[in-house]
C-alpha positions, -999 to +999 in steps of 0.1 A: +062+013-577+066-011-548+031-015-531+021-034-499-015-046-500-032-056-467-063-075-475-087-099-462-082-136-472-117-138-488-101-116-517-069-136-522-076-149-557-085-117-574-058-099-556-032-124-568-046-122-603-043-085-602-008-084-588+003-109-614-008-084-641+003-053-626+034-035-639+043-028-602+058-049-574+027-058-552+035-078-519+002-090-506-005-098-469-037-116-461-055-116-429-080-141-416-116-135-424-125-142-387-109-110-377-140-093-391-158-104-359-132-085-337-130-051-356-108-037-328-081-065-330-083-063-369-078-025-367-048-030-344-032-056-367-037-035-398-023-003-382+009-024-370+015-036-405+010+000-421+035+013-394+059-015-402+056-009-440+068+026-435+104+014-432+105-011-458+108+009-489+072+008-501+057+037-522+022+031-508+002+008-487-032-002-502-059-021-484-086-044-498-115-046-474-152-039-475-170-025-445-154-052-421-171-039-389-156-005-397-121-019-387-104+004-412-119+036-395-093+057-378-061+040-395-032+065-401 
């Protein structure tokens, strides 16, 4: 599988470790942790990247976020 991972840069180290041990191709894209303070902007950036990944041959888009101001709510 080819996966796109959209994630907070706080999680960079464990994500890179997990990707290195994965049998899948995992492309990780990190977003600055400061975007948590502006969840509307973060949501927009995430949605743009989900939409862009659709035409790039990924089997799935995965996200590595916590609550993050509910920025992931409503993504499609």
